[in-house]
DOKOLZA-989922 format. One record per atom (N, C-alpha, C): atom name; x, y, z. Coordinates in Angstrom, 1 decimal. Atoms other than C-alpha are relative to their C-alpha. Layout:
BEGIN
+------+--------+--------+--------+
: site :   east :  north :     up :
+------+--------+--------+--------+
:   CA :      X :      Y :      Z :
...
+------+--------+--------+--------+
% end
This chain:
BEGIN
+------+--------+--------+--------+
: site :   east :  north :     up :
+------+--------+--------+--------+
:    N :    0.1 :   -1.4 :    0.3 :
:   CA :   65.1 :   86.6 :   49.1 :
:    C :    0.7 :    0.5 :    0.9 :
:    N :   -1.1 :   -0.9 :   -1.1 :
:   CA :   67.6 :   89.2 :   50.6 :
:    C :   -0.9 :    1.2 :    0.4 :
:    N :    0.8 :   -1.1 :   -1.0 :
:   CA :   66.8 :   91.7 :   53.2 :
:    C :    0.0 :    1.3 :   -1.2 :
:    N :   -0.1 :   -1.0 :    0.6 :
:   CA :   68.0 :   94.4 :   50.4 :
:    C :   -1.4 :   -0.3 :   -0.9 :
:    N :    1.0 :    0.5 :    0.9 :
:   CA :   65.4 :   92.9 :   47.9 :
:    C :   -1.1 :    0.7 :    0.5 :
:    N :    0.9 :   -0.2 :   -0.7 :
:   CA :   62.7 :   93.3 :   50.6 :
:    C :   -0.1 :    1.7 :    0.0 :
:    N :    0.1 :   -1.5 :   -0.2 :
:   CA :   63.7 :   96.9 :   51.0 :
:    C :   -0.4 :    0.5 :   -1.1 :
:    N :    0.3 :   -0.7 :    0.9 :
:   CA :   63.6 :   97.7 :   47.6 :
:    C :   -1.5 :   -0.1 :   -0.4 :
:    N :    1.0 :    0.2 :    0.2 :
:   CA :   60.3 :   96.0 :   47.2 :
:    C :   -1.1 :    0.9 :    0.6 :
:    N :    0.8 :   -0.5 :   -1.0 :
:   CA :   59.0 :   97.9 :   50.2 :
:    C :   -0.2 :    1.5 :   -0.5 :
:    N :   -0.1 :   -1.4 :    0.3 :
:   CA :   60.1 :  101.5 :   48.8 :
:    C :   -0.8 :    0.1 :   -1.1 :
:    N :    0.7 :   -0.2 :    1.2 :
:   CA :   58.7 :  100.7 :   45.3 :
:    C :   -1.7 :   -0.1 :    0.1 :
:    N :    1.7 :    0.0 :   -0.7 :
:   CA :   55.0 :   99.8 :   46.8 :
:    C :    0.1 :    1.1 :    0.3 :
:    N :    0.4 :   -1.2 :   -0.7 :
:   CA :   55.2 :  102.9 :   49.3 :
:    C :    0.0 :    1.1 :   -0.8 :
:    N :   -0.5 :   -1.2 :    0.7 :
:   CA :   56.1 :  105.3 :   46.5 :
:    C :   -1.3 :   -0.1 :   -1.6 :
:    N :    0.9 :    0.4 :    1.1 :
:   CA :   53.2 :  103.7 :   44.1 :
:    C :   -1.5 :    0.3 :    0.5 :
:    N :    1.0 :   -0.4 :   -0.4 :
:   CA :   49.7 :  104.0 :   44.2 :
:    C :   -1.0 :   -1.3 :    0.4 :
:    N :    0.7 :    1.1 :   -0.6 :
:   CA :   48.8 :  100.4 :   45.1 :
:    C :    0.1 :   -0.2 :    1.2 :
:    N :    0.2 :    0.3 :   -1.3 :
:   CA :   47.6 :   99.4 :   48.4 :
:    C :    0.4 :   -1.4 :    0.6 :
:    N :   -0.2 :    1.6 :   -0.5 :
:   CA :   48.4 :   95.6 :   48.8 :
:    C :    0.7 :   -0.5 :   -1.1 :
:    N :   -0.9 :    0.4 :    0.7 :
:   CA :   51.4 :   93.7 :   47.1 :
:    C :    0.2 :   -1.3 :    0.3 :
:    N :   -0.7 :    1.6 :   -1.0 :
:   CA :   52.2 :   90.0 :   47.6 :
:    C :    1.0 :   -0.6 :   -1.9 :
:    N :   -0.5 :    0.5 :    1.1 :
:   CA :   55.1 :   88.5 :   45.6 :
:    C :    0.3 :   -1.6 :    0.5 :
:    N :   -0.5 :    1.7 :   -0.3 :
:   CA :   56.3 :   84.4 :   45.9 :
:    C :    1.2 :    0.1 :   -1.0 :
:    N :   -1.1 :    0.3 :    0.7 :
:   CA :   59.8 :   83.4 :   44.9 :
:    C :    0.6 :   -1.1 :    0.7 :
:    N :   -0.9 :    1.0 :   -0.8 :
:   CA :   61.8 :   80.3 :   45.9 :
:    C :   -0.3 :   -0.4 :    1.2 :
:    N :    0.6 :    0.4 :   -1.3 :
:   CA :   59.5 :   79.2 :   48.7 :
:    C :    0.1 :    1.0 :    0.9 :
:    N :    0.2 :   -1.2 :   -0.9 :
:   CA :   59.1 :   82.6 :   50.4 :
:    C :   -1.3 :    0.8 :   -0.6 :
:    N :    1.1 :   -1.0 :    0.6 :
:   CA :   56.0 :   84.8 :   49.9 :
:    C :    0.2 :    1.4 :    0.8 :
:    N :   -0.1 :   -1.7 :   -0.5 :
:   CA :   56.1 :   88.7 :   50.7 :
:    C :   -1.4 :    0.6 :   -0.2 :
:    N :    1.0 :   -0.5 :    0.3 :
:   CA :   52.9 :   90.2 :   51.3 :
:    C :    0.1 :    1.4 :    1.0 :
:    N :    0.1 :   -1.3 :   -0.8 :
:   CA :   52.6 :   94.2 :   52.0 :
:    C :   -1.3 :    0.5 :   -0.2 :
:    N :    1.2 :   -0.6 :   -0.2 :
:   CA :   49.7 :   96.0 :   52.8 :
:    C :    0.3 :    1.6 :    0.6 :
:    N :   -0.3 :   -1.2 :   -0.5 :
:   CA :   49.7 :  100.2 :   53.0 :
:    C :   -0.8 :    0.6 :    1.3 :
:    N :    0.6 :   -0.6 :   -1.0 :
:   CA :   48.3 :  102.3 :   55.5 :
:    C :   -0.3 :   -0.6 :    1.4 :
:    N :    0.2 :    0.1 :   -1.3 :
:   CA :   48.7 :  101.2 :   58.7 :
:    C :    0.2 :   -1.7 :    0.2 :
:    N :    0.4 :    1.6 :    0.2 :
:   CA :   48.4 :   97.4 :   57.5 :
:    C :    1.7 :   -0.3 :    0.8 :
:    N :   -1.2 :    0.7 :   -0.5 :
:   CA :   51.6 :   94.9 :   58.5 :
:    C :    0.6 :   -0.5 :   -1.2 :
:    N :   -0.6 :    0.3 :    1.4 :
:   CA :   54.0 :   93.6 :   56.0 :
:    C :    0.6 :   -1.5 :    0.6 :
:    N :   -0.3 :    1.7 :   -0.6 :
:   CA :   54.6 :   89.6 :   56.5 :
:    C :    1.2 :   -0.6 :   -0.7 :
:    N :   -1.1 :    0.7 :    0.7 :
:   CA :   57.4 :   87.3 :   55.1 :
:    C :   -0.7 :   -1.5 :    0.7 :
:    N :    0.6 :    1.3 :   -0.3 :
:   CA :   55.9 :   83.5 :   55.1 :
:    C :    0.7 :   -0.9 :   -0.9 :
:    N :   -0.4 :    1.1 :    1.2 :
:   CA :   57.6 :   80.3 :   53.5 :
:    C :   -1.5 :   -0.4 :   -0.7 :
:    N :    1.1 :    0.4 :    0.9 :
:   CA :   55.0 :   79.2 :   50.7 :
:    C :    0.4 :   -1.4 :    0.2 :
:    N :   -0.3 :    1.6 :    0.2 :
:   CA :   54.5 :   75.4 :   50.6 :
:    C :   -0.7 :   -0.5 :   -1.2 :
:    N :    0.9 :    0.5 :    1.3 :
:   CA :   53.6 :   74.0 :   47.2 :
:    C :   -0.8 :   -1.0 :    0.4 :
:    N :    1.2 :    0.7 :    0.2 :
:   CA :   50.4 :   72.0 :   46.7 :
:    C :    0.4 :   -1.3 :    0.2 :
:    N :   -0.3 :    1.6 :    0.1 :
:   CA :   51.9 :   68.7 :   45.7 :
:    C :    1.4 :   -0.1 :   -0.1 :
:    N :   -1.4 :    0.3 :    0.1 :
:   CA :   55.4 :   67.7 :   46.5 :
:    C :    0.3 :   -0.9 :   -1.6 :
:    N :   -0.1 :    0.5 :    1.2 :
:   CA :   56.9 :   66.5 :   43.2 :
:    C :    0.9 :   -1.1 :    0.0 :
:    N :   -0.5 :    1.1 :   -0.1 :
:   CA :   59.0 :   63.9 :   44.5 :
:    C :    0.2 :   -0.1 :    2.0 :
:    N :   -0.3 :    0.3 :   -1.6 :
:   CA :   59.5 :   62.4 :   48.2 :
:    C :    1.2 :    0.6 :    0.3 :
:    N :   -1.4 :   -1.1 :   -0.3 :
:   CA :   62.3 :   64.4 :   49.9 :
:    C :    0.0 :    0.0 :    1.4 :
:    N :    0.3 :   -0.3 :   -1.0 :
:   CA :   63.3 :   64.8 :   53.2 :
:    C :    0.0 :    1.5 :    0.5 :
:    N :    0.4 :   -1.3 :    0.1 :
:   CA :   61.7 :   67.7 :   54.9 :
:    C :    1.1 :    1.1 :    0.4 :
:    N :   -1.1 :   -1.4 :   -0.1 :
:   CA :   63.7 :   71.2 :   54.6 :
:    C :   -0.4 :    0.8 :    1.0 :
:    N :    0.4 :   -0.9 :   -0.9 :
:   CA :   63.9 :   73.3 :   57.4 :
:    C :   -0.5 :    1.3 :   -0.4 :
:    N :    0.8 :   -1.1 :    0.4 :
:   CA :   61.7 :   76.3 :   57.2 :
:    C :    0.0 :    1.2 :    1.0 :
:    N :   -0.1 :   -1.2 :   -0.6 :
:   CA :   62.4 :   79.7 :   58.7 :
:    C :   -1.2 :    0.4 :    0.8 :
:    N :    1.3 :   -0.3 :   -1.1 :
:   CA :   60.3 :   80.5 :   61.9 :
:    C :   -0.5 :    1.7 :   -0.7 :
:    N :    0.3 :   -0.8 :    0.4 :
:   CA :   58.2 :   83.6 :   61.0 :
:    C :   -0.5 :    0.7 :    1.4 :
:    N :    0.6 :   -0.5 :   -1.5 :
:   CA :   57.5 :   86.2 :   64.1 :
:    C :   -1.3 :   -0.2 :    0.0 :
:    N :    1.3 :    0.1 :   -0.2 :
:   CA :   54.4 :   86.3 :   65.5 :
:    C :   -0.5 :    1.3 :   -0.1 :
:    N :    0.2 :   -1.6 :    0.0 :
:   CA :   54.6 :   90.3 :   65.7 :
:    C :    0.5 :    0.2 :   -1.2 :
:    N :   -0.8 :   -0.7 :    1.2 :
:   CA :   55.6 :   91.6 :   62.1 :
:    C :    0.3 :    1.4 :    0.2 :
:    N :   -0.2 :   -1.6 :   -0.1 :
:   CA :   57.0 :   95.2 :   62.1 :
:    C :   -0.4 :    0.6 :   -1.3 :
:    N :    0.8 :   -0.9 :    1.1 :
:   CA :   55.2 :   97.7 :   59.8 :
:    C :    0.7 :    0.1 :   -0.8 :
:    N :   -1.0 :   -0.4 :    0.5 :
:   CA :   56.8 :   98.4 :   56.6 :
:    C :    0.5 :    0.9 :    0.2 :
:    N :   -0.5 :   -1.2 :   -0.5 :
:   CA :   57.5 :  101.7 :   57.7 :
:    C :    1.4 :   -0.5 :    1.0 :
:    N :   -0.6 :    0.6 :   -0.8 :
:   CA :   59.5 :  100.1 :   60.6 :
:    C :    1.3 :   -0.5 :   -0.7 :
:    N :   -0.8 :    1.2 :    0.2 :
:   CA :   61.5 :   97.6 :   58.5 :
:    C :    1.1 :    0.5 :   -0.6 :
:    N :   -0.8 :   -1.0 :    0.7 :
:   CA :   63.3 :  100.3 :   56.5 :
:    C :    0.5 :    1.0 :    1.1 :
:    N :   -0.1 :   -1.1 :   -0.6 :
:   CA :   65.1 :  102.6 :   59.0 :
:    C :    1.1 :    1.1 :   -0.3 :
:    N :   -1.2 :   -0.9 :    0.3 :
:   CA :   68.0 :  104.3 :   56.9 :
:    C :   -1.0 :    1.0 :   -0.4 :
:    N :    0.5 :   -1.6 :    0.4 :
:   CA :   67.3 :  107.9 :   56.0 :
:    C :    0.6 :    0.3 :   -1.1 :
:    N :   -0.4 :   -0.3 :    1.6 :
:   CA :   67.9 :  109.1 :   52.4 :
:    C :    1.0 :    1.3 :    0.7 :
:    N :   -0.8 :   -1.0 :   -0.1 :
:   CA :   70.9 :  111.6 :   52.9 :
:    C :   -0.6 :    1.5 :   -0.3 :
:    N :    0.7 :   -1.1 :    0.7 :
:   CA :   69.9 :  115.2 :   52.2 :
:    C :    1.0 :    0.5 :   -0.4 :
:    N :   -0.9 :   -0.5 :    1.5 :
:   CA :   71.4 :  117.3 :   49.2 :
:    C :    0.6 :    1.0 :    1.1 :
:    N :   -0.8 :   -1.3 :   -0.6 :
:   CA :   74.2 :  119.5 :   50.6 :
:    C :   -0.4 :    1.4 :   -0.2 :
:    N :    0.7 :   -1.1 :   -0.1 :
:   CA :   73.3 :  123.0 :   51.9 :
:    C :    1.0 :    0.6 :   -1.1 :
:    N :   -0.7 :   -0.6 :    0.6 :
:   CA :   74.6 :  125.2 :   49.1 :
:    C :   -0.8 :    1.2 :   -0.7 :
:    N :    0.8 :   -1.3 :    0.5 :
:   CA :   74.0 :  128.9 :   48.3 :
:    C :    0.0 :    0.2 :   -1.7 :
:    N :   -0.3 :   -0.3 :    1.8 :
:   CA :   74.9 :  128.5 :   44.4 :
:    C :   -1.2 :   -0.2 :   -0.4 :
:    N :    1.4 :    0.7 :    0.4 :
:   CA :   71.4 :  128.3 :   43.0 :
:    C :    0.2 :   -0.5 :   -1.7 :
:    N :   -0.3 :    0.4 :    1.1 :
:   CA :   73.1 :  127.3 :   39.7 :
:    C :    0.2 :   -1.3 :    0.0 :
:    N :   -0.4 :    1.5 :   -0.2 :
:   CA :   73.6 :  123.7 :   41.1 :
:    C :   -1.0 :   -0.6 :    0.0 :
:    N :    0.9 :    1.2 :    0.2 :
:   CA :   71.2 :  121.0 :   39.7 :
:    C :    0.5 :   -1.0 :    0.6 :
:    N :   -0.6 :    1.3 :   -0.2 :
:   CA :   71.1 :  117.8 :   41.4 :
:    C :   -0.7 :   -0.9 :   -0.9 :
:    N :    0.5 :    1.4 :    0.8 :
:   CA :   70.9 :  114.5 :   39.6 :
:    C :   -0.2 :   -1.0 :    1.2 :
:    N :    0.3 :    1.4 :   -1.5 :
:   CA :   69.3 :  111.9 :   42.3 :
:    C :   -0.4 :   -1.2 :   -0.6 :
:    N :    0.6 :    1.7 :    0.1 :
:   CA :   68.6 :  108.2 :   42.2 :
:    C :   -1.5 :    0.2 :   -0.2 :
:    N :    1.5 :    0.3 :   -0.1 :
:   CA :   65.3 :  107.1 :   40.8 :
:    C :   -0.2 :   -1.3 :    0.7 :
:    N :    0.4 :    1.4 :   -0.7 :
:   CA :   66.0 :  104.0 :   42.5 :
:    C :    0.6 :   -0.3 :    1.2 :
:    N :   -0.9 :    1.0 :   -0.4 :
:   CA :   67.4 :  101.6 :   45.1 :
:    C :    1.2 :   -0.6 :   -0.6 :
:    N :   -1.0 :    1.1 :    1.1 :
:   CA :   70.8 :  100.1 :   43.9 :
:    C :    0.9 :    0.2 :    0.6 :
:    N :   -1.3 :   -0.3 :   -0.2 :
:   CA :   74.3 :  100.2 :   43.6 :
:    C :    0.6 :    1.3 :   -1.3 :
:    N :   -0.9 :   -1.3 :    0.9 :
:   CA :   76.3 :  103.3 :   42.1 :
:    C :    1.0 :   -0.6 :   -0.8 :
:    N :   -1.1 :    0.2 :    0.7 :
:   CA :   78.7 :  102.9 :   39.4 :
:    C :    0.3 :    1.0 :   -1.0 :
:    N :   -0.7 :   -0.9 :    0.9 :
:   CA :   80.7 :  105.3 :   37.5 :
:    C :    0.2 :   -0.2 :   -1.6 :
:    N :   -0.4 :   -0.1 :    1.3 :
:   CA :   81.6 :  103.8 :   34.4 :
:    C :   -0.9 :   -1.5 :   -0.3 :
:    N :    1.0 :    1.0 :    0.4 :
:   CA :   79.6 :  101.0 :   32.1 :
:    C :    1.1 :   -1.5 :    0.5 :
:    N :   -0.8 :    1.1 :   -0.4 :
:   CA :   82.6 :   98.3 :   33.2 :
:    C :    1.2 :    0.4 :    0.7 :
:    N :   -1.3 :   -0.4 :   -0.4 :
:   CA :   85.5 :   98.3 :   35.6 :
:    C :    1.1 :    0.6 :   -0.7 :
:    N :   -1.4 :   -0.5 :    1.2 :
:   CA :   88.2 :   98.5 :   32.8 :
:    C :   -0.5 :    0.9 :   -0.6 :
:    N :    0.4 :   -1.0 :    1.0 :
:   CA :   86.1 :  101.5 :   30.9 :
:    C :    0.3 :    0.9 :    1.1 :
:    N :    0.1 :   -1.3 :   -0.8 :
:   CA :   86.7 :  105.1 :   32.2 :
:    C :   -1.3 :    0.3 :    0.3 :
:    N :    1.1 :   -0.1 :   -0.8 :
:   CA :   84.0 :  106.7 :   34.5 :
:    C :   -0.6 :    0.8 :   -1.4 :
:    N :    1.3 :   -0.6 :    1.1 :
:   CA :   80.7 :  108.4 :   32.1 :
:    C :    0.8 :    1.5 :    0.3 :
:    N :   -0.3 :   -1.4 :    0.0 :
:   CA :   81.7 :  111.5 :   33.8 :
:    C :    0.8 :    0.3 :    1.2 :
:    N :   -0.8 :   -0.3 :   -1.1 :
:   CA :   84.2 :  113.3 :   36.2 :
:    C :   -0.5 :    1.5 :    0.4 :
:    N :    0.2 :   -1.4 :   -0.5 :
:   CA :   84.1 :  116.8 :   38.0 :
:    C :    0.5 :    0.8 :   -1.1 :
:    N :   -0.3 :   -0.5 :    1.0 :
:   CA :   84.2 :  119.3 :   35.1 :
:    C :   -0.3 :   -0.4 :   -1.4 :
:    N :    0.6 :    0.8 :    1.0 :
:   CA :   82.8 :  117.1 :   32.6 :
:    C :   -1.2 :    1.2 :   -0.6 :
:    N :    1.5 :   -0.4 :    0.5 :
:   CA :   80.4 :  119.0 :   30.3 :
:    C :   -1.3 :   -1.1 :   -0.5 :
:    N :    1.1 :    1.4 :    0.8 :
:   CA :   76.9 :  117.1 :   29.7 :
:    C :   -0.9 :    0.8 :    0.0 :
:    N :    1.4 :   -0.4 :    0.0 :
:   CA :   73.9 :  117.6 :   28.0 :
:    C :   -1.1 :   -0.8 :    0.5 :
:    N :    1.2 :    0.6 :   -0.1 :
:   CA :   70.4 :  116.8 :   28.6 :
:    C :   -0.1 :   -1.2 :   -0.6 :
:    N :    0.4 :    1.2 :    0.9 :
:   CA :   69.9 :  113.2 :   28.2 :
:    C :    1.0 :   -0.9 :    0.1 :
:    N :   -1.2 :    1.0 :   -0.5 :
:   CA :   73.5 :  112.1 :   28.5 :
:    C :    0.0 :   -0.7 :    1.2 :
:    N :   -0.2 :    0.8 :   -0.9 :
:   CA :   74.2 :  109.1 :   30.4 :
:    C :    1.4 :    0.4 :    1.0 :
:    N :   -0.9 :   -0.7 :   -1.0 :
:   CA :   76.1 :  110.1 :   33.8 :
:    C :    0.7 :   -1.2 :    0.9 :
:    N :   -0.2 :    0.7 :   -1.1 :
:   CA :   76.2 :  106.8 :   35.8 :
:    C :   -1.0 :   -1.5 :   -0.4 :
:    N :    1.1 :    1.2 :    0.0 :
:   CA :   74.5 :  103.2 :   36.3 :
:    C :   -0.3 :   -0.3 :    1.3 :
:    N :    0.6 :    0.6 :   -1.3 :
:   CA :   72.5 :  102.3 :   39.0 :
:    C :   -0.6 :   -1.4 :   -0.2 :
:    N :    0.4 :    1.2 :   -0.1 :
:   CA :   71.9 :   98.7 :   39.6 :
:    C :   -0.8 :   -0.5 :    0.6 :
:    N :    1.0 :    0.2 :   -0.9 :
:   CA :   68.9 :   97.4 :   40.9 :
:    C :   -0.5 :   -1.4 :   -0.4 :
:    N :    0.7 :    2.2 :    0.4 :
:   CA :   68.0 :   93.0 :   41.2 :
:    C :    0.3 :   -0.2 :   -1.3 :
:    N :   -0.1 :    0.3 :    1.4 :
:   CA :   70.3 :   92.7 :   38.7 :
:    C :    0.2 :    0.4 :   -1.6 :
:    N :    0.3 :   -0.9 :    1.2 :
:   CA :   69.3 :   95.4 :   36.0 :
:    C :    0.9 :    0.8 :    0.1 :
:    N :   -0.8 :   -1.1 :    0.0 :
:   CA :   71.9 :   97.9 :   35.1 :
:    C :   -0.7 :    1.3 :   -0.8 :
:    N :    0.4 :   -1.3 :    0.2 :
:   CA :   70.1 :  101.3 :   34.8 :
:    C :    0.6 :    1.3 :   -0.5 :
:    N :   -1.0 :   -1.4 :    0.0 :
:   CA :   71.7 :  104.2 :   33.3 :
:    C :   -0.6 :    1.4 :    0.1 :
:    N :    0.6 :   -1.2 :   -0.3 :
:   CA :   71.1 :  107.5 :   34.6 :
:    C :    0.5 :    1.1 :   -0.6 :
:    N :   -0.4 :   -1.2 :    0.7 :
:   CA :   71.0 :  110.6 :   32.5 :
:    C :   -0.2 :    1.6 :    0.7 :
:    N :    0.5 :   -1.7 :   -0.6 :
:   CA :   71.5 :  114.3 :   33.1 :
:    C :   -1.3 :    0.4 :   -0.2 :
:    N :    1.6 :   -1.1 :   -0.1 :
:   CA :   68.1 :  116.5 :   33.7 :
:    C :    0.8 :    0.9 :   -1.0 :
:    N :   -0.4 :   -1.6 :    0.6 :
:   CA :   70.1 :  119.8 :   32.2 :
:    C :    1.1 :   -0.4 :   -0.7 :
:    N :   -1.5 :   -0.3 :    0.7 :
:   CA :   72.7 :  120.9 :   30.1 :
:    C :    0.9 :    0.7 :    1.0 :
:    N :   -0.8 :   -0.8 :   -1.3 :
:   CA :   75.5 :  122.0 :   32.4 :
:    C :    1.5 :   -0.8 :    0.1 :
:    N :   -1.2 :    0.6 :   -0.7 :
:   CA :   78.9 :  120.9 :   33.8 :
:    C :    0.1 :   -0.7 :    1.2 :
:    N :    0.5 :    0.9 :   -1.0 :
:   CA :   79.1 :  118.2 :   36.6 :
:    C :    0.9 :    1.0 :    1.1 :
:    N :   -0.6 :   -1.1 :   -0.8 :
:   CA :   80.3 :  120.5 :   39.5 :
:    C :    0.8 :   -1.3 :    1.3 :
:    N :   -0.8 :    0.7 :   -1.4 :
:   CA :   80.7 :  117.4 :   42.2 :
:    C :   -0.8 :   -1.5 :   -0.1 :
:    N :    0.5 :    1.4 :   -0.1 :
:   CA :   80.1 :  113.6 :   42.6 :
:    C :   -0.1 :   -0.1 :    1.4 :
:    N :    0.7 :    0.0 :   -1.0 :
:   CA :   78.3 :  113.2 :   45.5 :
:    C :    0.1 :   -1.6 :    1.0 :
:    N :    0.0 :    1.5 :   -0.4 :
:   CA :   78.9 :  109.2 :   46.1 :
:    C :    1.1 :   -0.5 :   -0.5 :
:    N :   -1.5 :    0.9 :    0.6 :
:   CA :   81.9 :  106.4 :   45.6 :
:    C :   -0.7 :   -0.7 :   -0.9 :
:    N :    0.3 :    1.3 :    1.2 :
:   CA :   81.7 :  104.1 :   42.8 :
:    C :   -0.1 :   -1.4 :    0.8 :
:    N :    0.6 :    1.5 :   -1.2 :
:   CA :   80.1 :  100.4 :   44.5 :
:    C :   -0.7 :    0.8 :    0.9 :
:    N :    0.8 :   -0.6 :   -1.2 :
:   CA :   78.3 :  102.8 :   47.0 :
:    C :   -1.6 :   -0.3 :   -0.4 :
:    N :    1.3 :   -0.2 :   -0.4 :
:   CA :   74.7 :  101.7 :   47.7 :
:    C :   -0.6 :    1.4 :    0.4 :
:    N :    0.6 :   -1.2 :    0.1 :
:   CA :   72.4 :  104.4 :   46.8 :
:    C :   -1.7 :   -0.1 :    0.4 :
:    N :    1.3 :    0.3 :   -0.5 :
:   CA :   68.7 :  105.1 :   48.3 :
:    C :   -0.6 :    0.7 :   -1.6 :
:    N :    1.0 :   -0.6 :    0.9 :
:   CA :   65.6 :  106.6 :   46.0 :
:    C :    0.2 :    1.6 :    0.3 :
:    N :    0.5 :   -1.1 :   -0.3 :
:   CA :   65.5 :  110.2 :   45.7 :
:    C :    1.8 :    0.6 :    0.5 :
:    N :   -1.1 :   -0.5 :   -0.2 :
:   CA :   69.5 :  110.4 :   46.8 :
:    C :    1.0 :    0.8 :   -0.8 :
:    N :   -0.4 :   -0.5 :    1.0 :
:   CA :   71.3 :  113.2 :   45.3 :
:    C :    1.5 :   -1.0 :   -0.5 :
:    N :   -1.3 :    0.5 :    0.4 :
:   CA :   74.5 :  111.7 :   43.3 :
:    C :    0.8 :    1.1 :   -0.7 :
:    N :   -0.9 :   -1.3 :    0.7 :
:   CA :   75.9 :  114.8 :   41.2 :
:    C :   -0.8 :    1.2 :    0.3 :
:    N :    0.7 :   -1.8 :   -0.1 :
:   CA :   75.5 :  118.7 :   41.3 :
:    C :    0.5 :    0.3 :   -1.5 :
:    N :   -0.2 :   -0.5 :    1.2 :
:   CA :   75.5 :  120.1 :   37.8 :
:    C :   -0.2 :    1.4 :    0.2 :
:    N :    0.3 :   -1.6 :    0.4 :
:   CA :   76.3 :  123.6 :   37.0 :
:    C :   -0.5 :    0.4 :   -1.1 :
:    N :    0.7 :   -0.2 :    1.1 :
:   CA :   73.9 :  125.0 :   35.1 :
:    C :    0.0 :    1.1 :   -0.9 :
:    N :   -0.1 :   -0.8 :    0.7 :
:   CA :   74.8 :  128.4 :   34.1 :
:    C :   -0.9 :    0.9 :   -0.2 :
+------+--------+--------+--------+
% end
């Protein structure tokens, strides 16, 4: 399991109403608890081996595991200060990779100056191999694209500014 996947899970659990979460995959177990509890990652051991094999190396788990809040130290960039109240931000609903077009060979969904309608797809955010179409929430015109194609984005990070008139 990659650290980025763990970070995404931490953010999803943090933004949900659940207090405890356990996930097992490919011999790794991640257990998260909210409200000051600790987050830990441990190798899981199968109950019965399928066939005799040479012992595989196991990653050591530190004795003192940091809290979930300490594991993710990146801050979400704040919305640029703008005096124009007609600008509506389109925020990323998840952690992932921002893409302006459906594929590298195709043109971008929108460019600055493009007129958009509410529920029109403006970009894709890839999270854990899933491509999520992000839609405009309001009618208007794209005033500014705040991130670059292929850039990692955080939950709640502004992606676009839409002039709503």
